[in-house]
N, C-alpha and C positions, 0 to 999 in steps of 0.2 A: 214769234207768235202772231195773229192777227191783229192784234191790240199795239204790239210794237211795229208791225209795219204801218199801220194806219196813223202813228205818232209820227212815223219816218218820214211818211209822204205829207202830211200835215205841214212840218216842219221845212221840210225841202221844196214844196211846192204850194205855199199860200194860195188863198182865193183869189189875191191881187196880182198874182204871177200873169205877165202875157204869156199869149197864147205859144208864141214859137218858143218861149224861154223855157215853158212850162213841159213843150215837148222834148227838149234836150234834157231838162232834169226828171223827168221821167225814164229816160231811155240810163241816165247814169245811174239812179236809184234802182232801177228793174235790175241792171246787170251785178250791182253790186250785192242786192238781196238774192238773187238767183244763184251767185258765186257761193254765198252763206250755205244755202240751203244744199247746195252740191255737196259741199265740203261736208256735211252733216251727214250726208247718204253716204259717202266714201268712208266716213269715218265710223259708219255702222251707229250712229248716235239716234239718228230716227229710221222709222221703218220705211219702206215702198209708200205704203197709206198714208202716214204722216206727212210724208215728202208731198204726195200729190196733192194733201189738202193744202200745204204752204205755198207751192207753185201757184196753185188756183186761187187762193187767196191774195197773194201778191199781184198777180194779172188782174183778178177784179178790181180790186182799190185804185191800181195804175189806171185801168179803164174808166171807172167810176171818175177820176179827178180828171182826167182829158177830156171824157163827153162833158162835164160841166164847163171847162175851159173853151172846148168848142162853141158850147151854147152861148157863152158869154161874147164869145167873138162873132158869132152868127146874128145874135141880137145886136151888138154894136154895129154891124155892117148894114142890115137889113130891117132891124126892127122886130116888132113881135105881134104875135095873132091873139086874140081874146080867147082865152082858153087853152093858147097853145101848150104843149107839154110832149115830150119826147121819151123814151126809154130805150134801155139796151139788155136784150135777152141774150144770156151765156146759153150755149147750146154744146152737144158735143162733151170732149174732156173736161174743159172748163166749167160747163154746167153742171156736169157728174163729180167735180172736183177730185180730178183723176190726172190732172196735169204732169207731162214730164218735163224736164229742162228745154227741150226741142219742141214742143207743141205749140202748134197754133191755134188761133183762137176762131171758133165757130159761133158767129155772132147773126143776130137779127136786131134790127130797129124800129120800134113801134111809133107813132105819133097819133097826136089827136088836137082837136081846135073847136071852138064854138061853132054850132050850125050856121050856116052863111058866110063863115070865114073865108074870103078870097085872096086877099093881098096882103101882106104883112104892113105893118105903120111904118118904117124907115124911111130913109131918105133914097135907099137905092130898094124900093120894094120888089117882092118876088111874090107868085103865086103859092097857094099851099103846097103842092106837089114838088114845085120847083125849091122851095123854102128847104121843107124836110130832106130831099134829096140831096141837097147842096150841103146841109149839114151833114148826113150820112157820109157822104163822099170825103168832107173835111176829116170827120173823126177816123174813117180808115186811112187815111194819109197821116194823119197825127200818130198812128199806132204804127203803120208798115212800113211809111217812106224812110229811105236812108237820108240820115243827117251825119254830121260831124261826130255825133256820138254813137252812129249805127241804124239797125232797126231793133225796135223793141219786140215787136211780135208780127208775124205775118197773120192774115186775116181770111178768114172764109166765110162768102156770105151766100153759098150756095144752099143752104136750110132754109132761107128765107122762102115765102109763097112763091110757088112757080119757077124758083130754083133760077137759073141765069135770066131765063125769058122775064121773070117778075122785078117791078118795081125795085129798087134799092133801099127802099123803106116803106112799110105798108100801114096805111092808117088803122087804127084799131078796129073800127067796123069792118073793114076789108078783109083783115087778119082772121077775126072772128068767122065770117062767112066761109071765106077759104078752108079752114080748119074743119068747119059744120059740112060743106057740100062737097070740095072737090080734093081734099088732100088723100093719099094713099096710105094705108095701113103704116107702111114704113115710115112715113112722115109723122104720124102718130107717135109709133115707138121712138122716132128721136125726140118728140116732145117731151117725153117724160123725163128726159134730163134737162128741159128748161129751167132757167133760173133768171129771175130778174135781178140783174146787177147795178143798173143804175135807173131810179125813176124817183117821182115824189111817192110818197107814202100812200096816197089816195089812188094815181096812175097803177102804182104797183099792185094795189089789190084788184083794181079793175081787172089787168091783165091775168094775174093768177086766177081768178074767178072764171075769165074765159078759158084758160088752160083746164082748170079743174073740171068744166062743164064738158069739154070735148073728150077728156082721158076716161071720165066716170059714166059716159052715157052706155045706155045696153048696146050689146054687140052680138052678133050671130057667131057663135063658138066656132063651127065649120067653117064659115065664111073667113073668119080673122086666122084661123089654123090652115087654111090653103093659101092665104095672102102671104 
């Protein structure tokens, strides 16, 4: 269950765990739990739908813990921003809680900071865009880079605003503007599966409000059907 997975992650990867160690522990725990779910699928003691939920819960909770570790490591290296915060949005099968054992992770990373924030306050400061781009790249590496314990998941970031041509992480205002003004119908269809899996409660609410606003706005039925 999700509660059992949560308890296992909390015990195996406590908050004080250094990032590199957290990465290895996440891989070990992820493989063990995926194997247990797979055995139940093969023994027909869980349905395909329940297995999809379990695989997705496992991936989401591991990703949440690695996001926390990467944020802590980035803050230790480069400091913080006033009002700085980031969130990980699950898309695709992870967002829809329909993962299989071999699914990759479709992700979008969103961030925000106080107005006027330009440079982080650490000994090695970075500009706002550089800071969250580097944080996102480190998160991708934490999940997908091969280590002695293997690869945890493959990561696909192509559903972010502007796809491969866009920045690897988007500020919340830019994300909202893109979805309102530039996104194609298929991107809004993909957004129906969006699920915030790692964020502070306040930032989660802000992102969910943006997504709800986009998905519930009036549309031209004929134009949407044509698209």
